[in-house]
VOGU-3710 file (C-alpha; in Angstrom, 3 decimals, decimal comma):
1> mtwldggalv> 0,000/0,000/0,000  1,441/3,336/-1,086  0,524/6,699/0,349  -1,420/7,342/-2,852  -3,545/4,267/-2,138  -4,093/5,477/1,398  -5,049/8,926/0,191  -7,473/7,442/-2,326  -9,085/5,390/0,441  -9,475/8,479/2,645
11> fflvawwflg> -10,996/10,349/-0,305  -13,454/7,484/-0,835  -14,547/7,460/2,804  -14,941/11,252/2,902  -16,920/11,205/-0,353  -19,182/8,479/1,038  -19,790/10,487/4,210  -20,398/13,679/2,233  -22,914/11,960/-0,033  -24,849/10,643/2,961
21> wlidmsplhk> -24,803/14,041/4,650  -25,868/15,857/1,483  -28,831/13,577/0,813  -29,967/12,748/4,337  -29,038/15,625/6,649  -28,075/18,777/4,766  -30,421/21,782/4,342  -30,912/20,590/0,761  -32,462/17,339/1,970  -35,990/18,641/1,473
31> htlsaamktq> -35,296/18,951/-2,264  -34,269/15,300/-2,723  -36,126/12,394/-4,237  -35,956/10,623/-0,870  -37,714/13,504/0,895  -40,478/13,528/-1,708  -40,977/9,786/-1,299  -41,235/10,193/2,474  -44,269/12,398/1,842  -45,708/9,749/-0,456
41> rrewmrqmak> -45,237/7,041/2,176  -47,001/9,118/4,803  -49,854/9,779/2,380  -50,013/6,057/1,629  -50,596/5,352/5,298  -53,232/8,064/5,563  -55,094/6,479/2,676  -54,616/3,043/4,205  -56,302/4,239/7,397  -59,433/5,095/5,398
51> revrlvdani> -59,715/1,669/3,751  -61,732/-1,130/5,258  -59,946/-3,806/3,195  -56,159/-3,460/3,292  -55,100/-6,356/1,118  -53,398/-4,041/-1,378  -51,296/-2,471/1,377  -50,269/-5,874/2,683  -49,236/-6,965/-0,821  -47,110/-3,854/-1,285
61> itglqqatsf> -45,275/-4,473/1,972  -44,728/-8,095/0,954  -43,184/-6,902/-2,299  -40,870/-4,549/-0,420  -39,819/-7,403/1,853  -39,044/-9,670/-1,087  -36,895/-7,028/-2,798  -35,007/-6,403/0,431  -34,495/-10,131/0,969  -33,075/-10,479/-2,551
71> fastallavg> -30,478/-7,770/-2,007  -29,569/-9,132/1,425  -28,939/-12,559/-0,100  -26,877/-10,980/-2,878  -24,751/-9,087/-0,354  -24,102/-12,285/1,603  -23,068/-14,089/-1,571  -20,729/-11,208/-2,407  -19,042/-11,554/0,992  -18,527/-15,245/0,261
81> agfglltaad> -17,103/-14,365/-3,145  -14,596/-12,138/-1,362  -13,199/-15,175/0,442  -12,892/-16,778/-2,967  -10,797/-13,812/-4,119  -8,502/-14,222/-1,131  -7,930/-17,920/-1,752  -7,318/-17,310/-5,468  -5,010/-14,339/-4,930  -2,041/-15,893/-6,747
91> tiirafeesf> -4,072/-16,712/-9,839  -5,707/-13,284/-9,993  -2,445/-11,385/-9,458  -0,761/-13,450/-12,167  -3,661/-12,751/-14,512  -3,253/-8,990/-14,001  0,500/-9,204/-14,520  0,158/-11,225/-17,726  -2,688/-9,146/-19,159  -2,195/-6,495/-21,827
101> vhleidraaf> -2,032/-3,757/-19,137  0,802/-5,536/-17,276  -0,240/-4,386/-13,811  2,050/-5,247/-10,923  -0,073/-5,854/-7,828  1,368/-6,174/-4,341  -0,031/-9,151/-2,471  -0,615/-7,252/0,780  -2,356/-4,442/-1,103  -4,546/-6,987/-2,870
111> yvktamlmgl> -5,622/-8,416/0,491  -6,416/-4,961/1,866  -8,487/-4,018/-1,184  -10,365/-7,309/-1,073  -11,047/-6,824/2,641  -12,390/-3,341/1,894  -14,688/-4,749/-0,764  -15,923/-7,455/1,596  -16,476/-4,862/4,299  -18,702/-2,843/2,004
121> yayaffkfgw> -20,822/-5,863/1,140  -21,001/-6,867/4,809  -22,202/-3,336/5,645  -24,803/-3,607/2,885  -25,962/-6,971/4,230  -26,404/-5,480/7,687  -28,456/-2,605/6,272  -30,607/-4,854/4,082  -31,158/-7,263/6,951  -32,300/-4,472/9,252
131> ayrlfnysav> -34,506/-3,018/6,509  -36,136/-6,427/6,074  -36,803/-6,553/9,806  -38,331/-3,061/9,776  -40,612/-3,992/6,888  -41,695/-6,973/9,012  -42,519/-4,568/11,810  -44,497/-2,469/9,315  -46,541/-5,532/8,398  -47,288/-6,211/12,061
141> mlaatpeage> -48,286/-2,586/12,599  -50,547/-2,797/9,552  -52,348/-5,739/11,086  -52,628/-3,873/14,397  -54,060/-0,692/12,857  -57,707/-0,195/13,922  -60,482/-0,361/11,371  -61,373/2,778/9,425  -63,309/5,243/11,568  -62,270/3,686/14,896
151> pgveesaaam> -60,398/5,678/17,559  -56,612/5,701/17,161  -56,546/4,717/13,501  -54,847/7,923/12,325  -52,182/7,741/15,032  -51,464/4,098/14,215  -51,224/4,883/10,513  -48,819/7,754/11,178  -46,603/5,500/13,309  -46,619/2,848/10,605
161> gemniaaagq> -45,615/5,476/8,049  -42,563/6,426/10,096  -41,614/2,761/10,484  -41,894/2,302/6,727  -39,739/5,382/6,138  -37,096/4,024/8,514  -37,058/0,720/6,622  -36,720/2,503/3,281  -33,833/4,551/4,670  -31,906/1,444/5,686
171> fthglraffl> -32,576/-0,093/2,281  -31,212/3,046/0,608  -28,010/2,881/2,666  -27,501/-0,706/1,566  -28,006/0,181/-2,097  -25,588/3,092/-1,754  -22,907/0,706/-0,495  -23,586/-1,575/-3,474  -23,007/1,271/-5,918  -19,865/2,475/-4,158
181> aiavlawfit> -18,454/-1,047/-4,244  -18,003/-0,512/-7,991  -15,451/2,198/-7,181  -13,534/-0,223/-4,951  -13,294/-2,631/-7,889  -11,502/0,144/-9,796  -9,010/0,339/-6,922  -7,632/-3,053/-7,977  -6,374/-1,353/-11,150  -4,782/1,761/-9,664
191> wwafvmatmv> -5,396/4,493/-7,110  -6,397/7,176/-9,633  -9,006/4,848/-11,166  -10,401/4,445/-7,637  -10,641/8,225/-7,201  -12,209/8,761/-10,619  -14,754/5,979/-10,135  -15,658/7,371/-6,698  -16,316/10,843/-8,128  -18,397/9,479/-10,989
201> ivfalanrqf> -20,553/7,303/-8,722  -21,039/10,018/-6,086  -22,053/12,479/-8,809  -24,445/9,951/-10,351  -26,123/9,182/-7,017  -26,430/12,876/-6,138  -27,822/13,633/-9,586  -30,516/10,999/-9,121  -31,588/12,676/-5,904  -31,566/16,288/-7,118
211> nstarfvaqg> -31,883/16,354/-10,898  -33,524/13,159/-12,144  -36,881/12,750/-13,840  -38,040/10,623/-10,912  -37,204/13,457/-8,513  -39,241/16,012/-10,498  -42,210/13,635/-10,731  -42,103/12,889/-6,993  -41,679/16,569/-6,115  -44,711/17,423/-8,242
221> amarlqgkp> -46,767/14,756/-6,524  -45,611/16,037/-3,123  -46,590/19,592/-4,036  -50,074/18,449/-5,056  -50,457/16,599/-1,761  -49,494/19,711/0,138  -51,985/21,814/-1,822  -49,377/23,847/-3,673  -49,750/24,962/-7,310
//
């Protein structure tokens, strides 16, 4: 590991933190796609509280659980694949050295980069697993919500909305780690490829939150819900 590799790793971690702060906690958060979808989730629960039959709501939550379970399983498989990289280090390093780019890879650096990649996927698995659990809690709270018109139904629906938002937030953190893992793959080539890939991915994720078609559609729907022109 050279100091350039170390600097690239620090840049990656700072960029990751900055992206999370920008989207989740900065003053600009209210202009993001995630913020608009939080409004939609709360409105979903308000509409759910008015329905006598909530089969559609239960099916939606089941779909969210299945998607979360898929990504959690994928993350776990990726961690296992990382162990495969470690055991096949000699073969992979030789393949890089004999390729047309003739990269010389230090064995210790290869282990560190693989461990970093595995750590990202392990983090994603933890987030997806917790999101799956929170969606389970949402399903339980759906079943416990009083019938339409009964006392406490609006309060229960509001609480369920916040639980659903918390689950979606954990799912988003897991997906973000998945995308950033692509930048770590570039680190196996060289440090500057790692930096470039990090900047491209961070820009792409920020652009989706602030300047994508989905964001404008969700913001328009949020404005209509809030009674704005």
